[in-house]
N, C-alpha and C positions, 0 to 999 in steps of 0.2 A: 226098395228103398237107401237113401243116403246113408252111410255111417256117418254120425254126424262128431268124425274127429278124434275121437274115442281113443285112449291107452298113447302110444308112443310109436316111433319109429327104429327096429333095431336094425341097422346098418353096416352089413362088411363089406369094406373097402378092398379096392386093390384089381379088382375085375375087369379085363378089357368087355368091350360089347360089343354082339355080335347078331345080324338078323334082322328086323323089321319093324315096326310099329305104325297107327295109324292115330291121327292125329283127331280131335273131336271137335264139336262146331265152338264156335270163337262165344267165349263164357261175356266178352263185352260185349258183341252184338245183341249175346242173348237177351239179357236183362233191358238193352234199348227196346228191340223186339216184343219183348212180353209188356213194356207200356206203350208200343203202338198200337198191341191187338186192345188196351183199354179205351183206344179213341173210336172203335170202329163198333157200329153199330150193324152187326153180323157174325158171321162166325170165322174165325182166323184156324187155318191147319198149317202149325211149324212143324218143320221138320227137323232134324240134327241137331237138336237140343241138346248141348253140356250136360251129364248129369253128375252137377255140380250143388254145392250148396245156397250159394246164391240165389241161382235160379229156382231153386227148393224154396227159398224164402219169398223171392218176390210172388211167385205164384199163390204162396200161402195169402200174401197180403192180397190178391186180389179176388181168391175165393171170399173171405172175410170184406171186401166188396160187395160182394154178391156172385161173382163171377162163376159159370161151369164151366169145367177141364176136366176131359177124358183124356184116358192116358190110351192111346193108341198101340204103340211098341214101343222099345227102347231109344229114348232123342224126339220121337211122335207126340204132339201132341195136338187136339182140339180145344180150342179157347174161346169160350162166349161170353163175351161182355155185354151182351144189349139188356140186360138187366139189374147192370152194376148199380150200386147205389153211393154217391160221391159223399153223401151225411153219414156213413156207416161207422160206427166205431172198431176203431183198428188195432191191437195190441202195439203200445209204442215202443214195448222191445223189439218188435219185429223189426220196428222202420231203423232202431239201433243196431241192425248187425250187418247190415251193409250199405255201401255209400250211394250205389243205385237208386234206394228209397227214394231218391227226390225227382225221376224222372215220374212218381206217380201223381206230383205237383202239378208237373209240364202239362201231363195228359189230362188229370181232371179239368185242371182250368181250364184248358181249350178246349175239350168235350161239356164243359156244363157248367161253366164261366164263374166257378167258385170250385177249392180246395182247400182242406186242411190237412199237412202231414207233419209226421214228427221230425225233427234236425236228424238227419243222415247216421250211417257210422261206419263202418266198414277200418281199413288199416289205419293208422295215426301215425302222419308222416306232420306232425305239427298241425299248420293253421291249413285250414279247408276252406276256405272263403265259397260264400256262394253266391256273394255280391254278384259277380256275372250274370249268373240268373233272374235274380232278383232284377237287373235294371232291363233287362231284356223283358221280363214279363210288364216292367213299368213302361216300359216303349211303349206297348203293345194296347197299353190302357188299363193295368189290373194293378190295386193297390196292395204293398205287401205290408203284413204285419208279423216279426218275429218275438216273440216272450215263451216264455215259460217251457222252452222247450218244444214247442210248436212255431208252423209256419202255415198262417192265413193268406191266404190270395185270393181276390175278389176282381171281377171285371162287371160292373154295377151297370153299364151304359154298354157292355161286349170289348170284342177285342178288335181292334183293325189293325191291317198293316202297316207297315211301318219299316225305316234302314237303321238297322241295328249295329255298331261297330265295337265288336268286341276289344277289348283293351288287352288281352291277348285271347289267343286260340285252343281254349278251353273247349275238350271232348264234352264233359258232362253240360255245360252250360248251350252247346251247338245242338246237341238232343231234343233238350229240355224247351228251349226258346221254337225249336222244329215243330216240338208234340202242340206246342202253344199257341202256335201261327196257322195250324193244318186247319182250322174252324173260321180264323179272322176274316176280318170281310178286306176284300183286296190282296196288296201281296206285300209280303213281306221279305226282307232282302237283309243277309246275314254277312257282315262284312269279316276279314280276317276271322273266318270260320276255320276249327280245326277241320284237317283234311282225312285223318286216319282211316285205314280201311274197315273199319266199324260202324265210321258215322255214312259209307256208301252203301254197306249191307245193307242199315238200317234206313236209310232212303229208299233203297232197291226194295225194301218191303213193303213201306206209306204206300210207294208207287202202286207196289201190287196188289193194297188192298183200295185203291181209287184216290190217293193223295195227289196233289202235284209239287212233287220237290225237284227242283235241277240244279243244276251245278256243284252235286257232291262229290268229293275229291277235290276239287278246286277251294280257294280260299275267301268263293263270292256266291255263298247260296240262295236261291228264289224260291218262297214256298207262296204259291199261289192259295188264294184259300177255296175249299167246295163247302160244299152243304153238307155231304153224307160220305165215311167210308164204306164201302158193301162190303166188306172182307172178301177171301181168297186164301189161298196157299202160298207157302213162300217155304225156302230151307237155307240157313243159316251158313255161310260161309266159314270155313275149316280156320284154326284159332292163333292166328298169327305169334303169339306168345309162347303158347305152349308148344307148338313147332320151334320156334325160336329155344326154346329151355332146354326141348330133349335133344336138339343140336350141340348147344353148347353142353350139356351132360356128357353126350360122346364125345366132344372134343376132350373133356376133360380127364376122361378115361382114357381115351384112344379106343381104336378097333375099328368097325364098321357096318353104319347101318343105313338103309334103306328108313326115310321119314315119310310116309303115305299120306296121302289125301292133303295136300297143301296148296298152298298158291305161292309159286316162288316168286315173282313180282310182289307181293306183300310180304316177303322177309329180305327184300334187297338191302334193307337200312340193316341188316342183321347180320346176315351172309356174309357181306361185304366187310364189316371189321372182323368177324372167324377167321376170313380168307388172310386178314392182312398177320393176322396170325399163327399161321399157316398152319390151320384148318384146311384139307381138300371137302370144296362142297359142289357138288353136279348134279344141276336141273335137269329132271328127267319126265317133265312136264306136269305130272300131277305128283310129284315128288319128288323129296331131295337124299342124296347118297352124301353122307359124313362119313369122311377117314380122317385117323389120323394112326400114321402107323409109326414109330418111331424117331420118328422128329420133334423138337421138345416144343413147347409153347413161347410163341416170342412174345415181348413187350409190345403194351400198343397204349396209345392215349385215347380216351373215350370222353363226348360228351353228349350227355343225354342232351334232347329238343323235341320240339313237337312235329309228328310226321311230314316229309317222309325224313324228318333226324333221328339218329337212333334213340330208341324207347326205353324211358324213364323206367317201364315196366321189366325191362330186361340188364338193368344196371347192376342189381344186385347178382345177377347169374355171371356174368362177365365179368366183375369184380374176383367174383371167389375162381375164374379163371386165370386170372393173373396173379394169382398168390402162386400158382404153380411154373409162372413163368420165368423166364430169364432175365435181369435186369431190375429199372424200375418204370413202374406203369404209375399215370396219374388218370384218376375216375373221375372227373365235374359234370356235377349234375346242377342243373338248369329248372326244371319244373318243380320240385318239393324241396323243402327247406328242410327234412330234419329225415331223409330218407337213409343214412349211415347207419341204424340203430342196431341194425347185426354185425357188425365191425365185433364188436367184441367176441361175439362168437366165434369168430374165426380165427381171433385172438385164441381162443382157449386152445383152436385148434395146431398154433404154431405157424399163422401167418404174422408177418410182420406189415400193421396198416399204421396210418398214421393219419388224421382229419384236421381239417381245417374248415371250420364254416362248409361251404359242400363241394371241397375236392378230395378227394383220399388219395394220398400218396402209396403204393403199394410196392414195396418189396419182394420180390418172387423167392420163394425158398422151396422150391422143387417140388416138395411132398408137404401135404396135411397127414396132421396124427389125430384118431380119432378120438372125442373127447363126447361127454355129457354135455348139448347145445338147446336152445331151444328156438324153434321160429319167432320173428318179432312180426312179420306182419306175414300176405301172402307170399309175395315173391322172393323176400328171402327166404321164407320155410323151402322154396323150391331150390332158391341156392345153398341151404343147405343140405340137402339132396343130393345136392351136385357134388358137394363138399363131402361128406360121408361116402359115396361112392368113389370119390380118388383119395381117399384116406386109408394108413394103414391101423388095421386093425376094427373095433367094431364100434360103431356111432350109435349113442342111444339120443334120437330128435325129439321133444317134446314139441308143444302146442301146433298138432296135427292139424287142430281144425282151420288153422288159419291156412294150409295149404290145400287143404279140400273142398275148402271156398271157391276156389279156380281151377285144383285140376281133377277129373273124374279117374274112376277108374287106376291111379296111379300107380299101387301097387304091380296090382296084375300086366299093365304094360309093359312097366320097366322090366315083371320077370320074364316077359316074352323075349327080351333081348341078353338074359345073363344075370341082369343083377339082382344083388343078393338083399332084398330089399322085406322086412317081415313086421309087421303089425305086432304088439305087445300092449296085451289090457292089461290090467290094472287088478285083481280080484282080491279077494278079503285075507289068501293065504298062499296064493299061487300065483304066477303070471301066466297066462294062457298065449299063447304063442299061436296066429292064424299067418299057416303059411302062405307064400306067395303063391304057387298053383292051386291052395285052394282058394285061393277070397279073390271077389271082385266088389269094387267099391258101390256099385251102381247095384 
């Protein structure tokens, strides 16, 4: 069972980290792969599924639609969507707990020709338009209506392949259009498609089930409509952002850690920037070794962008590192319009950061000071863990449910490399401490 974000993290900073840890399956791949299973008229055996809340919530949605889900082992699932009912009543609150719930819309529309899904939730970075998704569905022949917090999509005359040019290489829109186009008549071409590693993973999974998706990983993806997906087995790739987060963590605290079960080429967009900041990173094939001994973190300028640019999902973590650097750094966010909500939390810890629209100016302070802080979203929560482990004293971190949406077994994993992080659960008359060596989040 996944602990549902109860309590807070008590984090004692100042320790260098040494040892090894392993990376889980990619959360962003997993939610897309689960949606892919909805389109399959057969059994889907999915392995290396991360044990995180976003996955758990999406699996609950599938069960409410009528899917049968068997847990074979840790991260190992058999998903049977042969008898799902697209008209089943779904708890609207479930949809509102994660962004990836909009994949249900594309999956049901593609397989059944109609779908009704509540507006998605997830992290709040200001506007989160789904107009790219809707334009794609309409280009395929669907009619889409939005009202009362629900999205209704119907393809009365069926879906037909077409050429779709995305105004922006949106990951969510790329995945959703592929889901809708799997059974569309003829050929669908997505131009200016997203190229992130989990797009490739998602497409590989669909192809393993009998789909014909070509060009994933490039900006032009072709989907040849098929009559049926037969099912099959698939193993999800390692999580690029989890790996990047823990690499950044070691960079901040200092130490020497081997991060195992990664695909180093997926990390280049992250590790190249960290190398520029003075962190030693060695490619070991299916692992990377991260070292920072003695040398200070160097200032840097960071600009987020679609893959292969620097990931927006790593922006808060690297901004936190730059508060420890010497000199002035600039961080520019080009993907989301409100992703600096965490800045005031770092300011509580002594960071000197000013923001103007989409740019943060960071004056390095060398050390952070412990404080009571809160996670404002998933990746900022990971950044606050980094801040706490780099700070002098004991930091109390609230709203940890954000973190556990995307980082499984975080306390146990960090405990393996020497991090002093503890879950503190509020009780009526006392505080119950679940110590690192006793706890597993899954």
